[in-house]
VEXZA-965440 format. One record per residue (C-alpha): x, y, z; residue in three letters. Coordinates in steps of 0.1 Angstrom, whole numbers, plus 5000, padded with zeros to 4 digits. Each point is the difference from the previous one (the first is absolute). Example, Ala and Ser with C-alpha at 12.3 -4.5 7.8 and 13.67 -1.06 7.14 Angstrom:
BEGIN
512349555078ALA501450344993SER
//
This chain:
BEGIN
057179922325MET503249805002LYS502350024970THR503249824987ALA502750154979SER501549774972THR503450135007LYS501149904964ILE500550184968ASN498449904967ARG503049884985ARG500649725025SER496349975005PHE499249874965LEU501049694982LYS498649874966VAL498149705006SER501549664985ALA496349884997LEU497750044970THR499150364997GLY501650325016GLY500250035039GLY502150155031MET501649895029LEU499650205032LEU503049865022SER499750215032LEU503549865005ASN498149715020TRP498449764979LEU500349914964ALA497348814965ALA497949795013CYS496050065001GLN498549945035SER496450134997LYS498049924967GLU497850244985ALA496349925006THR497150184984ALA502150234978LEU502549724984GLY503550094989MET500350304978PRO501550034965LYS502050285008GLU501750135031TRP501250365009PHE502550025027GLN499650285023PHE502749965027ASN502149785018GLY496949845015PHE497450054974ILE499049894965LYS496450044987ILE498649804972GLY497750144974GLU496949815017ASN500850165033GLY501849725017LEU503050125023VAL503149815008THR501750125030ILE503849885008MET500949905034SER503750115006PRO501049825031ASN500949645002PRO497049765015GLU500749775028GLY496849945015GLY499450345016GLN497450084971ASN501650314987VAL499249914965LYS496450065008THR500150295024SER502750224982MET498050004967PRO496850075023MET501550335008ILE500750074965VAL496449914988ALA498550215029GLU501550324986GLU499449914965LEU496449935008ASP499649684981VAL497649735008ASP502049715017TRP498549754979GLU501450154970ASN503649975012VAL502849754989VAL502949985024VAL503649934987GLN503249955018GLN502650244989ALA503749904992ASP502750185018LEU500650334982ASP502450245016THR499450254973LYS496450065009TYR499749865036PHE501750025033THR499349795032ARG498949694982GLN500749805032PHE498449805027ILE501450105034GLY499250195032GLY496049994993SER500850314977GLN498249924967ALA496650175008ILE501650265024ARG502650124977SER497949974968GLY496750145013TYR500150374987THR501949904968ASN497549724991LEU497150265003ARG501950254981THR500349764970ALA496549934999GLY498950355005ALA502350144973THR498949754973ALA496350115012ARG500850344994ALA501449954965MET496949814992LEU497850275011VAL502050264980ALA499649804970ALA496449975005ALA499750395006ALA501950074968GLN497849744978ASN496850145016TRP501150375001LYS498850035037VAL501950115029PRO502249715017ALA498650105035ASN496449944988GLU500949634991ILE499649725026THR501549645001VAL498349705014LYS500849634999ALA501650044966GLY497650234985THR500750384991ILE497050215002SER498950364992HIS496750085019LYS499150334978GLY500349834966SER498949665012GLY503349854981LYS501849695014SER502549774991ALA501849705013GLY504050045007PHE500949814967GLY498450274976GLU502450275011PHE503249765009ALA501750114969SER499350375000LEU501050025036ALA503649914991ALA500250364983THR498950195030MET502550185022PRO501249845033VAL498450185028PRO502650135025GLU497549955028GLU497049775004VAL497249995027PRO499749695020LEU496649875014LYS499150055035SER500049655020SER496450065004ASP499149964965ASN502149674995PHE498149714987GLU502949754991ILE502650075027ILE498449875034GLY498249724981THR500849655000SER501149874967LYS500849654991LYS503749914995ASN500550054962VAL502349674999GLU497449795019ALA499049784970LYS503449954987ASN501249915035ILE497249755008VAL500149844965THR503749974999GLY501050224973LYS503850084994PRO500650305024LEU503149955019PHE503750014989GLY500349615004ILE497349994973ASP502350164975THR500849814967LYS502050104971ARG501049804968GLU503349865003GLY500250065038MET502349805022LEU499849965038ILE502650095022ALA500749955038MET502950085024ILE502149865025VAL501050235029HIS502249945029PRO498549755029PRO500950235027ALA500150415006PHE503750065004GLY501149784973LYS500850064963THR500749784968LEU503549864997LYS499749754972SER497349734986PHE499849694980ASP497249994974ASP501349694982SER496949785010LYS497450274996ALA501350124965ARG499249674983ASN496549985014MET497050024976PRO498950334990GLY502750215016ILE501450274977ALA502750175021ASP501350025035ILE502350315010PHE501050245027ARG498450345002ILE500850325019LYS496650185004SER501450315016ILE503450104992LYS502550085030ASP500550384990ASP496150084997TYR498650245026LYS497149845010ARG496850185008THR497349945028PHE498449724984PHE502949824985ASP500249785029THR501349654993VAL502749825018GLN500749744974PHE501350144967THR502349734988ASP497949714988LEU499749704978ILE497550014973ALA498349724984ILE498250014966VAL497749774984GLY496849894981GLU497649935030SER500050085036THR499849625011TRP503449974981GLN501850305012VAL498849905035LEU501649654998GLN503250154985ALA500150245028LYS500149725026LYS503049834980ALA502350285002ILE502849975025GLU501150345015ALA502950085023GLU499350325022TRP502250215022GLU499950255028ILE499350344988GLN502350305014GLU498450265014ALA499650324980TYR498150334996GLU497250094975GLU499950384989LYS496250074996ARG498050294985ASP497150045025MET497750244981PHE502750254994GLY501849945033ARG503049795002GLU500149705022GLY502349725008ILE498949655009ARG502549785021VAL500149654991VAL501649815026PRO501949664995LYS498649685015GLY497249745004LEU497250135023GLU498049805020SER497350055027ILE502449995031ALA502350254984SER497350234987GLN498650035036GLU503350045015GLN500850304975ALA496650165007MET500549995037MET503250184998VAL498650264973ALA497150085023ALA502350115028GLN501450284979LYS497050144982PRO499750374983GLN497550235015THR497450094972GLN497650205022ARG500150155035LYS497350195017ASP500150135036GLY502249825027ASP499149624994PRO502749895025GLU498750245029ALA496149874993ALA501049625001PHE502050075032ALA496950165018GLN497349774986ALA497749815021ALA499949714976LYS502349904970VAL499049744975ILE502949854979GLU499649764971ARG501849864972SER499149864965TYR501349824970THR499149944966GLY501549764974PRO501350024965PHE497049974977LEU499649864963ALA497650164977HIS499049674984ASN498050154970CYS497849744984MET501450074965GLU503849895001PRO502450294989MET500150014961ASN500850224970PHE499950004963PHE502850174980ALA501150014966HIS503350204993VAL500550064965LYS503250204994GLY499450345015ASP496349965007LYS498149795028ALA496549875002GLU499149905036CYS496749915017ALA499049875035GLY499050085033PRO502050285020LEU499150285023GLN502750264990LYS500249984963PRO501650364994GLU502649945026LEU500749664987THR500350134965GLU502850235009GLN502049705017ALA499449794967LEU501050284976SER503350035019SER500749625001ARG499349924966LEU501450324986GLY496850084981ILE498450364999PRO496950035020LEU497950084971GLU500849694985ASN498649785029ILE496449905001GLU498349865030ILE496549865001ALA498449995034MET498249685007THR497749925031ARG502049935030LEU499249665016GLY501150175036GLY502450265005GLY500250145035TYR503250174994GLY501849694987ARG499550104964ARG501550335005SER503549854997TYR499949884965ALA503449834997HIS498349714982TRP499250234971LEU503550104998ILE501149635001GLU497549924973ALA501150274978ALA503949935007VAL499149624989ILE497950114969SER503050224988GLN502549715004LYS497649764982MET498750264976ASN496749845003ALA496750065019PRO500149905036ILE497549925027LYS501949985032LEU498149815028ILE501149965037TYR499049705021THR498550055033ARG503149895015GLU501950264980ASP498050275015ASP499949895034MET503549935005THR501650274978GLY497250265004GLY499650345014VAL498449985037TYR498550215027ARG502850085026SER500149855033ARG499150255028TYR499850045037GLN498650285023ALA500250105037LYS497450215012TYR499750195037ARG497050195011ALA499850225033ALA496650045018LEU499750245029ASP497949965032GLU496750104980ASN501049744973ASN500850274975GLN502749914975MET502750245005ILE503049854981ALA500449764972PHE503149854985HIS500649794970VAL503249834989ASN499749814968ALA502349884972GLY500649724975GLY502149774979LEU500750194976PRO497350285005GLU499050225027ASN496049975002PRO499550335020LEU497650274991TYR500850245028PRO497650284992ASP496949765000ARG497349945029PHE500550035029PRO502850264991ALA498250335007GLY497749865026ALA502549955028VAL502050295015ALA503349785005ASN500449804970TYR503449814987LEU500349824968ALA503349794994GLU500849814969GLY502949774988TRP500949764973GLU502649704993VAL501349964966PRO499349664982SER501049834968ASN496249874998ILE497850194974THR497250195015THR497550274988GLY496550104997SER497349785016PHE496350115002ARG499950325019ALA503749995006PRO501150045037ARG496650085010SER499049644999ASN502449935030PHE499650345017MET496249995000ALA499949675016CYS502750075028VAL498650355007GLU496349935001GLN500749685020SER502050205025PHE497450275002LEU497349765010ASP502149875028GLU501050365012VAL495950075000ALA499549685022GLU502750115024ALA498150335002ALA496849845006GLY498550154967LYS497949874971ASP502449964969PRO498050234977ILE499550275027ASP503749985009PHE501050064964ARG497450284996LEU501250175032GLU503550014985LEU498650144966LEU498050275019ALA503350135016LYS501649984965ALA497450214986LYS499750265027ALA503450045009ASN502449824978PRO503549945009VAL502750074974GLY499650114964GLU500749704979ARG496949795010ASN499149834967ASP496349905007TYR496950225004ASP498849915035ALA496450104994GLU499849774968ARG501649735020TYR497650035028ALA497050004976LYS500949664986VAL500149855036LEU496850165008GLU498449844967LEU501649675010LEU498550025035ARG496750074986GLU499949724972LYS501649735021ALA497650075028ASN503250025023TRP499349935035GLY497549724993SER500749655009SER499349654987LYS500749675016ASP503249844988GLY500950324979ILE503150175009SER500750344983ARG503050204991GLY500450364987VAL502650184980SER500650324980ALA502750134979TYR500850294976PHE502449954970CYS500250074962HIS497750305006ASN497049815014SER498649885032TYR498949655007ALA498449855033ALA498849665007GLN498249775023VAL500349635000LEU498049735016ASP501249655005LEU499549685018ARG502249735009ILE498549664989VAL501849665009ASP503250215003GLY499750174966GLU499250374994VAL496750074983LYS499550344988ILE496350104998ASP500150374988LYS502550304992VAL498450334999THR501950284981ASN499650365002ALA502150204974ILE500550374992ASP501850004966CYS498250314988GLY497649984970LEU499549644990VAL499849964963VAL498649644998ASN498649895032PRO499849624990ASP503549984990ALA501150215032ALA498249745022LYS501749714980ASN503550175006LEU499350035038CYS498749625001GLU503149894983GLY502150205024ALA498549865030VAL500349624988VAL503450074989ASP501050175033GLY498549725021ILE501849744980GLY503350185004THR499650075037ALA499349655007MET502149804978TYR502550234980GLY503649895009GLU503149964979LEU503349875019LYS503749994989PHE502849745010GLU503350064986ASN498550254974GLY497649744987VAL496250065001VAL498449705019ASN496750054984ASN500349934963SER496249944992ASN496750005014PHE500449665020HIS502250225022GLN498850334996TYR496450015014ARG497550214983GLN496450095014ILE497349744988ARG496450084990MET498449835031LYS502450245022GLU498850324983SER497350195017PRO496249914999ASP499050364993SER502050344991ILE498050325003GLU501550334987THR498750355006TYR501850324984PHE500050355017VAL498250264976GLU502150335006ASN500350154965GLY503749944998GLU501749914967ASP500849624998PRO502949875019SER501949675001GLY497949685006LEU502149704985GLY502049985032GLU498550195030PRO497549725011ALA502849745000TYR502250095030PRO497550065027PRO498349654998VAL503449855015PHE499350165033ALA496249974999ALA500549635000LEU502850015027ALA497750185023ASN497149784993ALA502449705007LEU500850145033TYR496550035010LYS499549624990ALA503049865014THR501150245027GLY503650044987LYS501450284977ARG501649934967PHE503350164997TYR501649804971ASP498949944966GLN499049744985PRO497149975030PHE499549644992ILE503349925018ASN498850165030GLN496449855000LEU501449664999ASN502750025024SER
//
């Protein structure tokens, strides 16, 4: 039987409940309100007893489970409480789910990012449920005067077979608060799971479809004012002066002033990423009034000098070089071309130079990917009310704990005096990791001494946002006279970020391997974008491997499996970050479920597979060209993400990733001219439309008994290449540059 240590002493484990009656809090240093799932048969209790950071139990047996992480559509608000409920052994129909606020005293890792929520929390979530269950059993054993090991728990009922006694959780909730916290608790075998692995409806589904207030932009407070900001019109410029005489006298305007969101001497952390920190703030009574005043402000801008930012990169000191100048497409291309000639070697196996020199055939191709905007449907926004040495905040963000630290530094307010309520995110994808708009809202509130809701327009976010970097890569592969790949070389870089993962497939599968990377400094703000770096590298790597397979006269799936067999039997190097056997099983499952090798008139098929965020995803995409337009009939997913907590939610994640990936690969592109973003709104930045989505998406999961791993991002990167490879079959030309629509129409 698997057991888990609580790893925490009673002193820090217990907390007197602030609710009616006594209670306790089991923090587990991981998890510590708006109701999302209403009680059905049991009704709401009169009294609650809080058991731990997740659990409180009513006298009628109703259980409330807190969801600690921000919810941005990945459905962790359902899946994380399911894990707790499994080990607590409560009937899911008697569970109410609530969103926890940020609470650094009792929780850590309250964030969205890296597909880590379930993977990182799995054991602790189970332990929280199992600990509360053990304490309920101890309470029943004491009351009934029977050994605890003779008591069973099933669906919220505690039973003792020998005496025939049974009771609901509510009967012993208060007594359980006096029980010693066990140092170790048994965890269920996965064979006995009754909640984990079953499909549960999204606990917020009813609120979403009925339009209940869920998002940060829905926030309303008495006396709240609306704020907007004016940022420089170009990257590389800064504010010199402004004239607000026209705007200040417009109806509803309370004040207009200059703010500094981040102080010059502040040592930024990894997610304190924002280029524009010297801003104009406009505050008024309504969104419309503030928007009109914003248009009336006359500002003068000047070229910003080059500078360096000191950064704390999770304990490692880093420096970001911010150059002077106004960047354009042409200047960026030139700088990247020069940098690519002077790369740094990130991995080298064997003797690639000799292998290429003696190769029977060499395939060489180059690829590019543009800047991309996140374009979350809910504009950036946040509520802040700073009152003296206290701050109350609410809104959508992905890294609340890290943002709170930056906010504390900027306002000069202790962390313990800052409250952040996490609302549902109307889209994140990495954009809401960089919550400078919360800092701006709080600085404005502190200045105004009033509650403030800051709202960005779409143009604000697209022209002054945080983007995916611009990338390019060059690949070479060498084949011998038997069409075996004997050497592989990748040279990849970006502006300003290097996208290369040197230890990923096909590293480890080729005797002679060379990975080189480079980067170009830029004053354009970039950061995480769904499946960071992988969204580009998967596309270009998997597109290139298809072309190599064709040159070798091999089926593309067979070719990949052949390489993976080599990596499993005789791996090259010691740093390969994928499991060749798991990678191969995903491809084998895909080949079976997609009926690979079959053909249908007019259908062109592309395949792709990729490992990232601890999971494996492979896809087959079927498309047709109809009247010059791409029509996608079907996408088949095969996924290895370990144990699947909520199958329906997992499939939804994969379906969303596929649609998002197709749209980005086909249409996504952000261009700069003299530091100015040329795509300021959706009339210039193309998004996928409903009719362009696949008619059908099927998803299959590898069942291997492994603990859960990431899923929010892994299904996104490979679909880029599956689409590119299918387009090649349909059109006869390879697609080397994103977005593909440019090549398709050329």
